[in-house]
MARMAR-526517 format. One record per residue (C-alpha): residue number from 1; x, y, z. Coordinates in steps of 0.25 Angstrom, whole numbers, plus 5000, padded with zeros to 4 digits. Last residue first. Layout:
! MARMAR-526517
NUM|X|Y|Z
...
This chain:
! MARMAR-526517
342|4925|5060|5017
341|4931|5055|5030
340|4934|5041|5025
339|4943|5046|5013
338|4946|5034|5005
337|4959|5034|4996
336|4961|5028|4982
335|4975|5027|4977
334|4977|5024|4963
333|4964|5024|4955
332|4959|5021|4941
331|4963|5006|4939
330|4965|4998|4951
329|4951|4992|4951
328|4952|4988|4966
327|4957|5002|4970
326|4945|5009|4962
325|4935|4999|4967
324|4940|5001|4982
323|4939|5016|4980
322|4925|5015|4975
321|4920|5007|4987
320|4927|5017|4996
319|4918|5028|4990
318|4909|5029|5003
317|4922|5030|5011
316|4926|5042|5003
315|4936|5042|4991
314|4949|5049|4987
313|4954|5043|4974
312|4967|5044|4965
311|4977|5045|4976
310|4991|5042|4970
309|4995|5057|4969
308|4995|5058|4985
307|5005|5047|4986
306|5018|5053|4982
305|5029|5045|4988
304|5041|5054|4991
303|5030|5064|4995
302|5037|5067|5008
301|5025|5064|5016
300|5021|5051|5009
299|5036|5046|5010
298|5035|5050|5025
297|5022|5042|5027
296|5027|5030|5020
295|5040|5030|5029
294|5032|5029|5041
293|5023|5018|5035
292|5035|5010|5031
291|5041|5011|5045
290|5028|5005|5050
289|5029|4993|5041
288|5022|4992|5028
287|5012|4982|5021
286|5016|4970|5014
285|5028|4967|5005
284|5033|4956|4996
283|5046|4951|4990
282|5052|4945|4978
281|5068|4946|4976
280|5074|4942|4963
279|5088|4937|4963
278|5088|4934|4948
277|5093|4919|4947
276|5089|4913|4960
275|5077|4922|4963
274|5069|4925|4952
273|5073|4915|4941
272|5077|4904|4950
271|5065|4905|4960
270|5055|4906|4948
269|5042|4911|4954
268|5028|4906|4951
267|5017|4916|4957
266|5006|4913|4967
265|4993|4920|4969
264|4984|4914|4980
263|4977|4926|4984
262|4978|4938|4975
261|4992|4945|4975
260|4998|4954|4985
259|5004|4967|4981
258|5019|4971|4984
257|5026|4960|4978
256|5040|4966|4978
255|5049|4960|4967
254|5064|4962|4969
253|5076|4963|4960
252|5089|4956|4959
251|5086|4953|4944
250|5076|4962|4939
249|5061|4961|4942
248|5051|4961|4930
247|5048|4946|4928
246|5044|4944|4943
245|5036|4957|4942
244|5029|4952|4930
243|5024|4939|4937
242|5019|4947|4949
241|5012|4957|4940
240|5005|4946|4933
239|5001|4940|4946
238|4994|4953|4950
237|4996|4957|4964
236|5000|4971|4961
235|5011|4980|4967
234|5023|4972|4962
233|5035|4980|4965
232|5047|4975|4956
231|5061|4980|4960
230|5073|4979|4951
229|5065|4980|4939
228|5069|4973|4926
227|5081|4978|4918
226|5082|4982|4903
225|5084|4997|4906
224|5071|4998|4916
223|5060|5002|4907
222|5062|4991|4896
221|5065|4981|4907
220|5052|4984|4914
219|5044|4983|4901
218|5050|4970|4898
217|5046|4965|4912
216|5032|4971|4911
215|5028|4965|4898
214|5015|4973|4897
213|5002|4969|4905
212|5007|4977|4917
211|5007|4990|4909
210|5021|4996|4911
209|5024|5010|4918
208|5038|5015|4917
207|5045|5026|4924
206|5035|5025|4936
205|5035|5038|4943
204|5021|5041|4949
203|5014|5046|4937
202|5019|5033|4929
201|5013|5024|4940
200|5000|5031|4939
199|5000|5029|4924
198|5002|5014|4926
197|4991|5014|4936
196|4981|5020|4926
195|4987|5011|4915
194|4982|4999|4923
193|4990|4986|4922
192|5002|4990|4931
191|5017|4991|4930
190|5027|5001|4935
189|5042|5004|4932
188|5051|5012|4941
187|5065|5015|4937
186|5074|5018|4949
185|5069|5018|4963
184|5073|5030|4971
183|5065|5028|4984
182|5054|5038|4980
181|5052|5031|4966
180|5050|5018|4973
179|5041|5024|4983
178|5032|5030|4972
177|5032|5018|4964
176|5028|5009|4976
175|5017|5019|4979
174|5012|5018|4965
173|5012|5002|4965
172|5005|5002|4979
171|4994|5011|4973
170|4992|5004|4960
169|5004|5003|4950
168|5006|4988|4949
167|5020|4982|4947
166|5030|4992|4951
165|5044|4990|4944
164|5056|4996|4951
163|5070|4999|4946
162|5080|5001|4957
161|5087|5015|4958
160|5084|5017|4973
159|5082|5004|4980
158|5069|4995|4982
157|5071|4984|4992
156|5058|4977|4988
155|5055|4975|5003
154|5057|4990|5005
153|5049|4993|4993
152|5037|4985|4999
151|5039|4991|5013
150|5038|5005|5007
149|5026|5001|4999
148|5018|4996|5011
147|5021|5009|5018
146|5016|5016|5006
145|5003|5009|5007
144|5002|5013|5021
143|5005|5027|5021
142|4997|5030|5008
141|4985|5034|5016
140|4993|5046|5021
139|4992|5052|5008
138|4977|5053|5009
137|4979|5058|5023
136|4988|5069|5018
135|5003|5069|5021
134|5010|5082|5023
133|5005|5084|5037
132|5013|5071|5041
131|5004|5059|5043
130|5006|5052|5056
129|5008|5037|5055
128|5001|5027|5064
127|5004|5012|5063
126|5012|5007|5075
125|5005|5011|5088
124|4992|5016|5082
123|4991|5003|5074
122|4994|4995|5087
121|4983|5003|5094
120|4972|5000|5084
119|4969|5012|5074
118|4954|5014|5073
117|4949|5019|5060
116|4940|5030|5056
115|4932|5035|5044
114|4934|5021|5037
113|4941|5015|5025
112|4953|5014|5033
111|4949|5001|5041
110|4942|4997|5053
109|4949|4998|5062
108|4964|4997|5060
107|4973|4985|5057
106|4983|4976|5063
105|4984|4961|5062
104|4993|4960|5050
103|5003|4969|5056
102|5003|4961|5069
101|5008|4949|5062
100|5020|4956|5056
99|5022|4954|5042
98|5022|4969|5039
97|5033|4972|5049
96|5043|4964|5042
95|5055|4973|5047
94|5062|4961|5055
93|5057|4966|5068
92|5043|4967|5062
91|5043|4953|5058
90|5048|4947|5071
89|5038|4955|5079
88|5040|4968|5086
87|5034|4979|5076
86|5020|4974|5078
85|5016|4978|5064
84|5005|4988|5060
83|4994|4986|5050
82|4983|4997|5048
81|4994|5008|5047
80|4990|5022|5050
79|4991|5035|5043
78|4990|5047|5052
77|4985|5062|5054
76|4985|5065|5069
75|4972|5072|5073
74|4970|5065|5086
73|4984|5063|5092
72|4994|5051|5090
71|5006|5046|5098
70|4999|5045|5112
69|4989|5034|5110
68|4986|5028|5124
67|4971|5029|5124
66|4965|5030|5110
65|4966|5041|5100
64|4955|5047|5091
63|4955|5055|5078
62|4969|5051|5072
61|4968|5056|5058
60|4968|5048|5045
59|4977|5040|5035
58|4973|5027|5030
57|4978|5016|5021
56|4972|5004|5028
55|4958|5003|5022
54|4948|4992|5023
53|4935|4991|5031
52|4930|4977|5032
51|4919|4968|5026
50|4926|4960|5022
49|4938|4952|5027
48|4936|4941|5016
47|4936|4952|5005
46|4949|4958|5008
45|4960|4949|5003
44|4952|4945|4990
43|4947|4959|4988
42|4961|4965|4987
41|4954|4979|4987
40|4960|4984|5000
39|4974|4979|4996
38|4974|4989|4985
37|4973|5000|4996
36|4962|5010|4998
35|4968|5022|5005
34|4962|5028|5017
33|4960|5043|5020
32|4956|5051|5032
31|4953|5040|5042
30|4950|5046|5056
29|4959|5037|5065
28|4955|5032|5078
27|4968|5028|5086
26|4971|5017|5096
25|4980|5015|5108
24|4968|5013|5117
23|4955|5010|5110
22|4948|5016|5098
21|4933|5015|5094
20|4931|5013|5079
19|4921|5022|5072
18|4908|5014|5070
17|4905|5008|5057
16|4898|5014|5044
15|4898|5009|5030
14|4903|5013|5016
13|4904|5000|5008
12|4915|4994|5000
11|4909|4983|4990
10|4917|4982|4977
9|4930|4978|4983
8|4924|4970|4994
7|4916|4972|5007
6|4924|4984|5012
5|4918|4993|5022
4|4920|5008|5019
3|4919|5015|5033
2|4911|5027|5038
1|4911|5029|5053
């Protein structure tokens, strides 16, 4: 089968490998669409594992079924989770599925930038989501990133009517914008360093879009009736954005750090100013729980979160290198999808 093998962000090669053989309890998925995630181009994180086949935002069709699998049939249209929790450990039982040890150890074989993937039995048991007829394969690739966004906003405790500042208007930022809008947020403000992304944020419903090199806290107050933002969602790992976030959150508010920084980055925090005097909450989020995946599929099906219009590029496996460059540059693309069957 054809694959896109990752060596680094500038070296993604079209290669061949055997179609994976499935065993009992497993599924073989014919990959119809696979999104390139921002984490796929975090070179500092990926490079030491290279060469490897990346891709975890996938949708496809069940084309072979291992012994003992009764819940799925050949031809089922599905989105699948690459990381799944055990559902029984201390963390899972306390609704912290995404720090479960099992979740960090699970994956599919070889990766979504391939014509076929083998889904291990544990993923079949806990990470397969049937796509409704109304949801296309390319829309199905948004299931995983939207599940992550759902968990993030749950951690941030976003409530109807609250003002929301979204810092970084890439794919994750736009999904946060769409979900906040769907959940009844009040004024939504967005920042980015790229005018292309600021314009995208305006199209998807941001009342105000501020260039990140401007005085963001002042811009937020001007746009929000003199107040800072109730919820700040940091969708970039830039240290400058983190500093702006801490200056842009209202008393009693919450800052969600949704994107990782580079390795070794630390920031100074005033305990008195942020916590003791202003009652600010800082929180983070990683991945999504099984319940988040289920909710994500429904939000996509109902069009409450509009994902189709976020797709800017549809590429073949042979063009995966171009796709990685587009996502890494972050200037003239939003969602880049690889279609392995092209």
